[in-house]
ROFIZA-328505 format. One record per residue (C-alpha): residue in one letter; x, y, z. Coordinates in steps of 0.05 Angstrom, whole numbers, plus 5000, padded with zeros to 4 digits. Layout:
<vexvo residuo="a" c1="X" c2="Y" c3="Z"/>
...
//
This chain:
<vexvo residuo="m" c1="4425" c2="4573" c3="8528"/>
<vexvo residuo="t" c1="4456" c2="4583" c3="8599"/>
<vexvo residuo="g" c1="4516" c2="4627" c3="8621"/>
<vexvo residuo="a" c1="4559" c2="4566" c3="8634"/>
<vexvo residuo="r" c1="4625" c2="4573" c3="8602"/>
<vexvo residuo="t" c1="4655" c2="4504" c3="8575"/>
<vexvo residuo="v" c1="4740" c2="4496" c3="8571"/>
<vexvo residuo="t" c1="4759" c2="4468" c3="8504"/>
<vexvo residuo="a" c1="4828" c2="4442" c3="8488"/>
<vexvo residuo="s" c1="4869" c2="4497" c3="8459"/>
<vexvo residuo="t" c1="4940" c2="4522" c3="8442"/>
<vexvo residuo="p" c1="4964" c2="4560" c3="8483"/>
<vexvo residuo="r" c1="4928" c2="4523" c3="8541"/>
<vexvo residuo="k" c1="4878" c2="4572" c3="8575"/>
<vexvo residuo="d" c1="4846" c2="4569" c3="8642"/>
<vexvo residuo="e" c1="4770" c2="4574" c3="8660"/>
<vexvo residuo="q" c1="4771" c2="4654" c3="8652"/>
<vexvo residuo="g" c1="4802" c2="4641" c3="8584"/>
<vexvo residuo="r" c1="4871" c2="4662" c3="8614"/>
<vexvo residuo="v" c1="4938" c2="4637" c3="8583"/>
<vexvo residuo="v" c1="4968" c2="4585" c3="8630"/>
<vexvo residuo="h" c1="5042" c2="4575" c3="8608"/>
<vexvo residuo="l" c1="5088" c2="4628" c3="8584"/>
<vexvo residuo="p" c1="5129" c2="4579" c3="8539"/>
<vexvo residuo="q" c1="5063" c2="4561" c3="8502"/>
<vexvo residuo="l" c1="5040" c2="4640" c3="8497"/>
<vexvo residuo="l" c1="5107" c2="4648" c3="8460"/>
<vexvo residuo="g" c1="5105" c2="4600" c3="8423"/>
<vexvo residuo="v" c1="5037" c2="4611" c3="8392"/>
<vexvo residuo="a" c1="5061" c2="4685" c3="8381"/>
<vexvo residuo="l" c1="5123" c2="4661" c3="8346"/>
<vexvo residuo="a" c1="5084" c2="4622" c3="8302"/>
<vexvo residuo="y" c1="5032" c2="4676" c3="8282"/>
<vexvo residuo="w" c1="5087" c2="4723" c3="8274"/>
<vexvo residuo="a" c1="5120" c2="4667" c3="8226"/>
<vexvo residuo="v" c1="5051" c2="4663" c3="8191"/>
<vexvo residuo="n" c1="5047" c2="4732" c3="8181"/>
<vexvo residuo="a" c1="5116" c2="4740" c3="8161"/>
<vexvo residuo="v" c1="5107" c2="4689" c3="8103"/>
<vexvo residuo="g" c1="5045" c2="4726" c3="8080"/>
<vexvo residuo="l" c1="5078" c2="4793" c3="8086"/>
<vexvo residuo="v" c1="5140" c2="4770" c3="8042"/>
<vexvo residuo="a" c1="5086" c2="4742" c3="7994"/>
<vexvo residuo="i" c1="5055" c2="4811" c3="7986"/>
<vexvo residuo="d" c1="5112" c2="4848" c3="7979"/>
<vexvo residuo="g" c1="5137" c2="4802" c3="7923"/>
<vexvo residuo="l" c1="5071" c2="4813" c3="7885"/>
<vexvo residuo="l" c1="5074" c2="4885" c3="7897"/>
<vexvo residuo="s" c1="5148" c2="4889" c3="7870"/>
<vexvo residuo="l" c1="5132" c2="4846" c3="7804"/>
<vexvo residuo="t" c1="5071" c2="4893" c3="7794"/>
<vexvo residuo="g" c1="5122" c2="4952" c3="7799"/>
<vexvo residuo="g" c1="5082" c2="4979" c3="7859"/>
<vexvo residuo="s" c1="5142" c2="4983" c3="7898"/>
<vexvo residuo="s" c1="5216" c2="4953" c3="7912"/>
<vexvo residuo="f" c1="5223" c2="4885" c3="7945"/>
<vexvo residuo="g" c1="5227" c2="4894" c3="8022"/>
<vexvo residuo="d" c1="5196" c2="4966" c3="8019"/>
<vexvo residuo="s" c1="5139" c2="4939" c3="8064"/>
<vexvo residuo="s" c1="5142" c2="4947" c3="8141"/>
<vexvo residuo="g" c1="5159" c2="4889" c3="8177"/>
<vexvo residuo="w" c1="5122" c2="4915" c3="8235"/>
<vexvo residuo="l" c1="5062" c2="4884" c3="8202"/>
<vexvo residuo="t" c1="5083" c2="4812" c3="8222"/>
<vexvo residuo="l" c1="5049" c2="4835" c3="8293"/>
<vexvo residuo="i" c1="4984" c2="4833" c3="8271"/>
<vexvo residuo="l" c1="4965" c2="4757" c3="8295"/>
<vexvo residuo="p" c1="5001" c2="4761" c3="8355"/>
<vexvo residuo="a" c1="4967" c2="4830" c3="8381"/>
<vexvo residuo="l" c1="4904" c2="4793" c3="8365"/>
<vexvo residuo="l" c1="4932" c2="4731" c3="8414"/>
<vexvo residuo="y" c1="4955" c2="4785" c3="8465"/>
<vexvo residuo="f" c1="4886" c2="4825" c3="8455"/>
<vexvo residuo="e" c1="4848" c2="4756" c3="8478"/>
<vexvo residuo="d" c1="4892" c2="4744" c3="8535"/>
<vexvo residuo="f" c1="4885" c2="4820" c3="8556"/>
<vexvo residuo="r" c1="4806" c2="4809" c3="8555"/>
<vexvo residuo="a" c1="4809" c2="4744" c3="8594"/>
<vexvo residuo="w" c1="4834" c2="4790" c3="8650"/>
<vexvo residuo="r" c1="4773" c2="4830" c3="8653"/>
<vexvo residuo="a" c1="4761" c2="4823" c3="8730"/>
<vexvo residuo="y" c1="4827" c2="4855" c3="8746"/>
<vexvo residuo="p" c1="4828" c2="4934" c3="8729"/>
<vexvo residuo="r" c1="4903" c2="4932" c3="8749"/>
<vexvo residuo="r" c1="4911" c2="4894" c3="8672"/>
<vexvo residuo="f" c1="4922" c2="4965" c3="8648"/>
<vexvo residuo="f" c1="4980" c2="4976" c3="8680"/>
<vexvo residuo="a" c1="5009" c2="4915" c3="8665"/>
<vexvo residuo="l" c1="4984" c2="4926" c3="8590"/>
<vexvo residuo="l" c1="5019" c2="4997" c3="8589"/>
<vexvo residuo="v" c1="5084" c2="4969" c3="8621"/>
<vexvo residuo="a" c1="5091" c2="4915" c3="8573"/>
<vexvo residuo="a" c1="5071" c2="4956" c3="8506"/>
<vexvo residuo="l" c1="5123" c2="5012" c3="8524"/>
<vexvo residuo="a" c1="5178" c2="4960" c3="8538"/>
<vexvo residuo="a" c1="5161" c2="4917" c3="8480"/>
<vexvo residuo="v" c1="5159" c2="4979" c3="8431"/>
<vexvo residuo="a" c1="5222" c2="5013" c3="8461"/>
<vexvo residuo="l" c1="5267" c2="4947" c3="8450"/>
<vexvo residuo="g" c1="5231" c2="4938" c3="8388"/>
<vexvo residuo="l" c1="5250" c2="5011" c3="8361"/>
<vexvo residuo="l" c1="5324" c2="4998" c3="8386"/>
<vexvo residuo="t" c1="5324" c2="4930" c3="8351"/>
<vexvo residuo="a" c1="5300" c2="4965" c3="8282"/>
<vexvo residuo="g" c1="5348" c2="5021" c3="8294"/>
<vexvo residuo="a" c1="5409" c2="4972" c3="8298"/>
<vexvo residuo="a" c1="5384" c2="4937" c3="8239"/>
<vexvo residuo="r" c1="5370" c2="5004" c3="8201"/>
<vexvo residuo="a" c1="5418" c2="4986" c3="8138"/>
<vexvo residuo="l" c1="5373" c2="4927" c3="8119"/>
<vexvo residuo="a" c1="5309" c2="4929" c3="8086"/>
<vexvo residuo="p" c1="5245" c2="4956" c3="8120"/>
<vexvo residuo="l" c1="5214" c2="4886" c3="8112"/>
<vexvo residuo="v" c1="5273" c2="4855" c3="8152"/>
<vexvo residuo="s" c1="5288" c2="4906" c3="8202"/>
<vexvo residuo="g" c1="5214" c2="4912" c3="8216"/>
<vexvo residuo="g" c1="5206" c2="4841" c3="8221"/>
<vexvo residuo="l" c1="5264" c2="4835" c3="8273"/>
<vexvo residuo="a" c1="5240" c2="4889" c3="8316"/>
<vexvo residuo="a" c1="5169" c2="4855" c3="8313"/>
<vexvo residuo="l" c1="5199" c2="4791" c3="8334"/>
<vexvo residuo="v" c1="5235" c2="4825" c3="8393"/>
<vexvo residuo="a" c1="5175" c2="4865" c3="8414"/>
<vexvo residuo="l" c1="5130" c2="4806" c3="8415"/>
<vexvo residuo="a" c1="5179" c2="4767" c3="8462"/>
<vexvo residuo="v" c1="5187" c2="4829" c3="8502"/>
<vexvo residuo="y" c1="5111" c2="4836" c3="8507"/>
<vexvo residuo="a" c1="5093" c2="4765" c3="8524"/>
<vexvo residuo="l" c1="5148" c2="4762" c3="8579"/>
<vexvo residuo="v" c1="5129" c2="4830" c3="8613"/>
<vexvo residuo="w" c1="5056" c2="4817" c3="8604"/>
<vexvo residuo="f" c1="5054" c2="4749" c3="8633"/>
<vexvo residuo="v" c1="5096" c2="4759" c3="8693"/>
<vexvo residuo="g" c1="5064" c2="4829" c3="8707"/>
<vexvo residuo="v" c1="4998" c2="4816" c3="8705"/>
<vexvo residuo="r" c1="4998" c2="4761" c3="8757"/>
<vexvo residuo="s" c1="5048" c2="4799" c3="8802"/>
<vexvo residuo="l" c1="4997" c2="4858" c3="8799"/>
<vexvo residuo="t" c1="4931" c2="4812" c3="8810"/>
<vexvo residuo="g" c1="4965" c2="4765" c3="8861"/>
<vexvo residuo="d" c1="4939" c2="4708" c3="8815"/>
<vexvo residuo="p" c1="4999" c2="4664" c3="8798"/>
<vexvo residuo="a" c1="4996" c2="4625" c3="8738"/>
<vexvo residuo="p" c1="4988" c2="4548" c3="8767"/>
<vexvo residuo="s" c1="5045" c2="4505" c3="8773"/>
<vexvo residuo="p" c1="5067" c2="4447" c3="8733"/>
<vexvo residuo="a" c1="5047" c2="4393" c3="8787"/>
<vexvo residuo="a" c1="4976" c2="4430" c3="8791"/>
<vexvo residuo="d" c1="4966" c2="4432" c3="8718"/>
<vexvo residuo="a" c1="4983" c2="4359" c3="8714"/>
<vexvo residuo="e" c1="4927" c2="4343" c3="8770"/>
<vexvo residuo="v" c1="4878" c2="4383" c3="8729"/>
<vexvo residuo="r" c1="4892" c2="4341" c3="8665"/>
<vexvo residuo="q" c1="4889" c2="4273" c3="8710"/>
<vexvo residuo="e" c1="4819" c2="4298" c3="8729"/>
<vexvo residuo="r" c1="4793" c2="4313" c3="8655"/>
<vexvo residuo="g" c1="4825" c2="4253" c3="8638"/>
<vexvo residuo="r" c1="4780" c2="4216" c3="8690"/>
<vexvo residuo="g" c1="4719" c2="4253" c3="8670"/>
<vexvo residuo="r" c1="4728" c2="4227" c3="8598"/>
<vexvo residuo="e" c1="4735" c2="4155" c3="8619"/>
<vexvo residuo="r" c1="4671" c2="4156" c3="8657"/>
<vexvo residuo="k" c1="4631" c2="4189" c3="8603"/>
<vexvo residuo="g" c1="4660" c2="4130" c3="8562"/>
<vexvo residuo="r" c1="4635" c2="4079" c3="8606"/>
<vexvo residuo="s" c1="4564" c2="4107" c3="8610"/>
//
C-alpha cells in the first residue's frame, strides 16, 4: 500500500487535500445535513411525547447541528498543514454561536425544538461563510476560480476517455 491519495467525486467537491472547494456546495450539504437531523429529531421528539417522556417540542433544536459539525470538522482536518486554521475556527465558531444565540433569543416564544433549530440554521450558515473565507484569507490559499475548476474537470474527463480507449 502506498501513501498516494485518490481523489474521488464527492459532494461537496474537494481538492486533492480534501478541502471543500466551493462555498455554495459547503452550504448546500450543511443545509441538507441539518434537514436530515431536523426530520430525525422531530421523529424522536414525537415518539418521546407519545410515550409520555416529555411534551412535543421540548427537545433542543441545536441537536440539528450534529451532521453539519462533522462536515465542518472534516474540512478543518483537511487544512492540517496550516496552523492558522485554529484562528479561523475560533472566529467562525464564536460568530456562529453568537448569532445563533441571538436568533434563539429572538425566537424564545417558540418551542425549544423550533427556536433551537432556527438558531442552528443561522449558526451553520454563519460558520460556513466565516470559515470558508477566513481560512483562505489567513493561509493565502484562495479557492480555485470557476475557470480553473472547469479545466480540472475537463482534464479528468480526458483521462477517463484515454482509459476507455486502452
